[in-house]
C-alpha positions in Angstrom: -0.3 0.1 -0.2 1.0 3.9 0.0 2.5 4.5 2.8 2.4 8.3 3.2 -0.8 10.3 2.4 -3.1 8.3 4.2 -6.0 8.7 6.7 -5.4 5.2 9.1 -7.5 4.5 12.1 -5.6 2.1 14.4 -7.4 -0.1 17.0 -5.6 -0.5 20.2 -2.6 1.9 19.1 -1.4 3.2 23.0 0.9 0.0 23.5 3.2 -2.7 22.0 2.2 -3.2 17.8 -0.4 -1.1 17.7 1.7 2.4 19.2 4.4 1.9 17.2 2.5 0.9 13.8 1.1 4.8 14.8 4.1 6.6 14.9 5.5 4.6 12.1 2.4 6.0 9.9 2.5 9.2 11.8 6.5 9.7 10.8 5.6 9.0 7.3 2.8 11.6 6.3 0.0 10.0 7.6 -3.2 11.4 9.3 -3.0 9.0 12.5 -6.1 8.4 14.6 -5.6 5.9 17.3 -7.8 4.6 19.6 -8.0 2.1 23.0 -10.1 2.4 26.4 -8.0 4.2 28.6 -7.9 8.7 28.3 -4.1 8.8 30.2 -2.5 6.1 27.6 -4.4 7.9 24.7 -3.0 11.1 25.4 0.7 9.9 26.1 0.8 8.7 22.5 -0.2 12.0 21.3 1.8 14.0 23.4 4.3 12.5 22.3 3.0 12.4 18.7 2.2 15.9 18.0 -0.4 16.3 15.5 -1.7 12.5 15.5 -5.0 12.0 17.8 -7.1 9.9 19.3 -10.0 8.4 20.5 -11.5 6.8 23.1 -12.9 3.2 22.2 -13.5 0.0 23.9 -13.6 -2.7 20.8 -16.2 -5.2 23.3 -19.0 -3.1 23.0 -21.0 -2.8 20.3 -22.3 0.4 20.6 -18.6 2.2 21.7 -17.6 1.0 18.5 -21.1 2.9 16.5 -20.7 5.7 17.9 -16.8 6.4 17.3 -16.9 5.5 13.7 -19.9 7.7 13.1 -17.5 9.9 14.5 -14.5 9.4 12.4 -16.8 9.5 9.4 -17.8 13.2 10.1 -14.1 14.4 11.8 -12.5 12.2 9.3 -14.1 12.0 6.0 -10.7 11.3 4.1 -10.9 7.9 6.6 -9.4 5.3 3.8 -7.0 2.7 6.9 -8.5 1.3 8.9 -6.0 -1.6 10.8 -7.7 -3.8 12.9 -5.1 -4.0 15.7 -7.0 -4.6 19.6 -6.1 -7.8 20.8 -6.1 -9.6 24.6 -4.4 -12.7 25.4 -4.6 -14.5 28.1 -3.3 -18.0 29.0 -5.8 -21.1 29.1 -6.0 -24.9 29.2 -8.0 -26.5 26.8 -8.1 -29.7 28.9 -10.4 -28.3 31.6 -13.4 -26.2 31.5 -12.4 -22.7 30.0 -12.7 -19.8 32.2 -16.3 -18.3 30.8 -15.1 -14.4 31.2 -11.7 -15.3 29.6 -13.5 -16.7 26.7 -15.7 -14.4 26.4 -13.5 -10.9 26.8 -10.8 -12.7 23.7 -13.8 -14.0 22.0 -15.5 -10.4 22.0 -12.1 -8.0 21.6 -9.9 -10.7 18.9 -12.8 -11.5 16.6 -16.1 -10.2 17.3 -14.0 -6.5 17.4 -12.6 -6.7 14.5 -15.9 -7.9 12.4 -17.7 -4.9 13.9 -14.9 -2.0 13.1 -14.8 -3.1 9.7 -18.4 -3.7 9.3 -19.0 -0.1 10.6 -16.4 1.3 8.5 -16.5 -0.3 5.1 -19.1 1.2 3.4 -17.2 4.8 4.3 -14.3 2.9 3.0 -15.3 1.9 -0.7 -16.6 5.1 -1.8 -12.6 6.3 -0.9 -10.5 6.1 -3.9 -8.2 3.9 -2.4 -8.6 2.7 0.9 -7.2 -0.6 3.1 -8.1 -2.9 5.3 -5.6 -4.7 8.1 -6.0 -7.1 10.1 -3.8 -7.9 12.4 -3.5 -11.9 13.2 -0.4 -13.8 14.8 1.5 -16.5 13.5 -0.2 -18.6 15.9 -3.0 -18.4 13.8 -1.5 -20.9 11.7 0.5 -23.0 14.9 -1.7 -23.0 18.0 0.0 -22.1 21.7 -1.6 -24.2 23.4 -1.5 -22.6 26.5 -2.9 -19.7 25.1 -5.8 -22.0 23.0 -8.9 -19.3 22.5 -6.4 -16.3 21.5 -4.7 -18.7 18.9 -8.1 -19.6 17.6 -9.6 -16.4 17.7 -6.4 -14.8 15.2 -7.0 -18.8 13.1 -10.6 -17.1 13.0 -9.3 -13.4 11.9 -7.3 -15.0 8.7 -10.1 -17.0 8.0 -12.6 -14.0 7.9 -10.2 -11.6 6.3 -9.6 -14.6 3.3 -13.9 -14.3 2.6 -13.6 -10.5 3.1 -10.4 -9.8 0.3 -12.4 -11.9 -2.1 -15.5 -10.0 -1.7 -14.1 -6.6 -2.0 -12.3 -7.9 -5.1 -12.9 -5.5 -8.2 -13.6 -2.6 -5.3 -11.4 0.2 -4.5 -10.8 -1.7 -1.1 -7.9 -3.8 -0.2 -7.6 -6.1 2.7 -4.4 -7.1 3.9 -3.5 -9.3 6.6 -0.6 -8.3 8.9 1.2 -11.8 11.0 3.2 -11.0 14.0 5.7 -13.5 14.8 6.5 -13.6 18.7 7.4 -10.0 19.6 8.8 -8.1 22.3 5.1 -6.3 23.9 3.3 -6.5 27.2 1.9 -9.7 25.4 1.9 -12.3 28.1 4.9 -10.1 30.0 7.0 -10.6 26.9 9.3 -7.6 26.7 11.9 -9.0 27.8 11.5 -12.3 26.2 14.9 -12.5 24.1 13.4 -15.4 22.2 10.8 -13.2 21.0 11.7 -10.8 18.3 12.2 -6.9 19.1 9.7 -4.3 18.2 11.7 -1.5 16.8 12.9 -4.7 14.0 9.7 -5.7 13.7 7.9 -2.9 12.8 11.0 -2.1 10.4 10.3 -4.7 8.6 6.7 -5.3 8.3 6.3 -1.8 6.9 9.0 -2.7 5.1 6.2 -5.5 3.4 3.6 -3.3 3.8 4.6 -1.7 1.6 4.8 -3.1 -1.2 2.0 -5.3 -3.2 2.1 -8.5 -0.5 -2.1 -9.5 0.5 0.2 -11.1 4.1 2.2 -8.6 5.9 5.3 -11.7 6.9 8.7 -10.9 7.7 11.3 -13.5 7.5 10.9 -14.5 11.8 7.0 -16.2 11.3 7.0 -17.6 8.0 7.9 -21.0 9.2 4.7 -20.8 10.8 2.7 -19.4 8.1 3.9 -22.3 6.3 3.2 -24.7 8.4 -0.8 -25.7 7.8 -0.7 -28.9 5.4 -2.0 -32.4 5.6 0.9 -33.2 9.1 0.6 -30.1 10.9 0.1 -31.9 13.9 3.8 -32.7 13.9 5.7 -29.2 14.2 2.4 -27.8 16.4 3.6 -30.5 19.0 7.0 -29.7 18.5 6.4 -26.0 19.1 4.6 -26.6 21.6 7.4 -28.8 23.4 9.7 -26.3 22.6 7.9 -23.5 24.2 7.3 -25.4 27.3 10.4 -27.0 27.8 11.9 -23.5 28.0 9.5 -22.9 31.3 
């Protein structure tokens, strides 16, 4: 996609990949609007990036999504890029009863949130000369981490939904991309200082370079092994991957 001159709305823009991606696009001459639940965090990011704007949004709440979408369209009529980035990652155990609050909040945030957000803005985006929807999934969409089974399943669902969207929007002015991060040093599962995870700055630099091409899947080198795994014998690698993660603890 074109990396400058856009009006970009990004959910979950106050930390981790969301904040770093917002700042990278802001520096490249885009009007960036971030969203999140916490006013203080939004203010901190916009203060550090003069010209960036923010909106409070609870992606678990359909009414909040509808209200923010209405405000966005009214205040930013040239909005042409939506980045569905907000997500939560909680530990669970698929061999036992899954905690209801973990299940509902994870599915609502990670799966229903992006679908609802896109639904609220898609007719507006289709009217733009060139628009882009970017759904942030995960390498775990292809090789699930058994200790975060629900999170991994929501990301697999986002991958599937993204492909359907891309098919239905072909021939329109809207391109549908999927950003597929590997394990990155962020607050998710306290991975900020995890040596096995990819440094955040390195991930953003490589991802933005790929974003500037015609690729429909934004893949950095470190995630390609996971992305390429699904196939008839995919569980062999899934088991090896989870054994490796478990043995490190």
